[in-house]
C-alpha positions as a Markdown table, in Angstrom:
| # | Residue | x | y | z |
|---|---|---|---|---|
| 1 | Met | -0.1 | 0.2 | 0.2 |
| 2 | Ala | 2.7 | 2.4 | 0.8 |
| 3 | Ala | 3.9 | 2.0 | -2.8 |
| 4 | Thr | 1.0 | 3.3 | -4.4 |
| 5 | Thr | -0.1 | 5.9 | -1.8 |
| 6 | Asp | 1.9 | 8.5 | -3.6 |
| 7 | Ile | 0.6 | 7.3 | -6.7 |
| 8 | Arg | -3.4 | 7.8 | -5.5 |
| 9 | Phe | -2.3 | 11.1 | -3.8 |
| 10 | Lys | -1.1 | 12.4 | -7.3 |
| 11 | Arg | -4.3 | 11.3 | -8.9 |
| 12 | Met | -6.5 | 13.0 | -6.2 |
| 13 | Gln | -4.7 | 16.2 | -7.0 |
| 14 | Gly | -5.1 | 16.1 | -10.3 |
| 15 | Glu | -8.9 | 15.3 | -10.1 |
| 16 | Tyr | -9.3 | 17.9 | -7.4 |
| 17 | Arg | -7.5 | 20.7 | -9.8 |
| 18 | Thr | -9.9 | 19.1 | -12.8 |
| 19 | Leu | -12.6 | 20.1 | -10.3 |
| 20 | Gln | -11.5 | 23.6 | -9.4 |
| 21 | Asp | -10.5 | 24.4 | -13.1 |
| 22 | Ala | -14.3 | 23.6 | -13.9 |
| 23 | Gln | -15.9 | 25.7 | -11.1 |
| 24 | Asp | -13.7 | 28.4 | -11.8 |
| 25 | Glu | -14.8 | 28.7 | -15.6 |
| 26 | Leu | -18.5 | 28.3 | -14.2 |
| 27 | Phe | -18.0 | 31.1 | -11.9 |
| 28 | Asp | -16.6 | 33.4 | -14.2 |
| 29 | Lys | -19.7 | 32.8 | -17.0 |
| 30 | Val | -21.6 | 33.6 | -14.0 |
| 31 | Asp | -19.7 | 36.7 | -13.1 |
| 32 | Ser | -20.2 | 37.9 | -16.7 |
| 33 | Phe | -24.1 | 36.9 | -17.2 |
| 34 | Glu | -24.3 | 38.9 | -13.6 |
| 35 | Ala | -22.8 | 41.9 | -15.4 |
| 36 | Ala | -24.4 | 41.4 | -18.6 |
| 37 | Leu | -27.8 | 41.2 | -16.8 |
| 38 | Leu | -26.8 | 44.5 | -14.1 |
| 39 | Gly | -26.1 | 46.4 | -17.4 |
| 40 | Leu | -29.2 | 45.9 | -19.2 |
| 41 | Thr | -30.9 | 46.5 | -16.0 |
| 42 | Glu | -29.4 | 50.2 | -15.9 |
| 43 | Met | -29.7 | 50.3 | -19.3 |
| 44 | Val | -33.6 | 50.1 | -18.8 |
| 45 | Ala | -33.6 | 52.3 | -16.1 |
| 46 | Asp | -32.0 | 55.2 | -18.2 |
| 47 | Asn | -34.9 | 54.6 | -21.4 |
| 48 | Arg | -37.5 | 54.9 | -18.7 |
| 49 | Glu | -36.0 | 58.3 | -17.7 |
| 50 | Met | -35.8 | 59.4 | -21.5 |
| 51 | Ile | -39.4 | 57.9 | -22.0 |
| 52 | Leu | -41.1 | 60.1 | -18.9 |
| 53 | Glu | -38.8 | 62.9 | -20.3 |
| 54 | Asn | -39.9 | 62.6 | -23.7 |
| 55 | Ser | -43.7 | 62.6 | -22.6 |
| 56 | Arg | -43.5 | 65.7 | -20.5 |
| 57 | Lys | -41.8 | 67.7 | -23.7 |
| 58 | Leu | -44.9 | 66.5 | -25.9 |
| 59 | Asp | -47.2 | 67.8 | -22.8 |
| 60 | Ala | -45.7 | 70.7 | -22.5 |
| 61 | Ile | -45.7 | 71.4 | -26.1 |
| 62 | Ile | -49.7 | 70.2 | -26.5 |
| 63 | Lys | -50.5 | 72.7 | -23.5 |
| 64 | His | -48.4 | 75.5 | -25.3 |
| 65 | Leu | -49.7 | 75.1 | -28.8 |
| 66 | Glu | -53.5 | 74.4 | -27.5 |
| 67 | Val | -54.1 | 71.4 | -29.3 |
| 68 | Pro | -57.2 | 70.2 | -28.7 |
| 69 | Tyr | -56.0 | 66.5 | -27.2 |
| 70 | Lys | -57.7 | 64.0 | -25.0 |
| 71 | Pro | -55.2 | 61.5 | -23.5 |
| 72 | Pro | -56.5 | 58.0 | -22.9 |
| 73 | Ala | -58.8 | 57.2 | -20.2 |
| 74 | Gly | -58.6 | 53.8 | -20.0 |
| 75 | Phe | -61.3 | 51.7 | -19.5 |
| 76 | Val | -63.6 | 54.8 | -18.5 |
| 77 | Lys | -66.9 | 54.5 | -21.0 |
| 78 | Glu | -67.0 | 57.8 | -23.1 |
């Protein structure tokens, strides 16, 4: 048994290194997906702000030009 102990230990080290490498690769991919998702979330928030600003500008133009405009009332009967 003493003759094969070193061989078994080296094999175990190799298997452990392989497992660590696979985990590191997986964690790197998860980190990149997380960064991409955070970037997209930030872009959506920025776009929402731009849409709100454009809506405010359009409302101001409609009011300034006295355009007869009736905003949608949803499900209320007219």
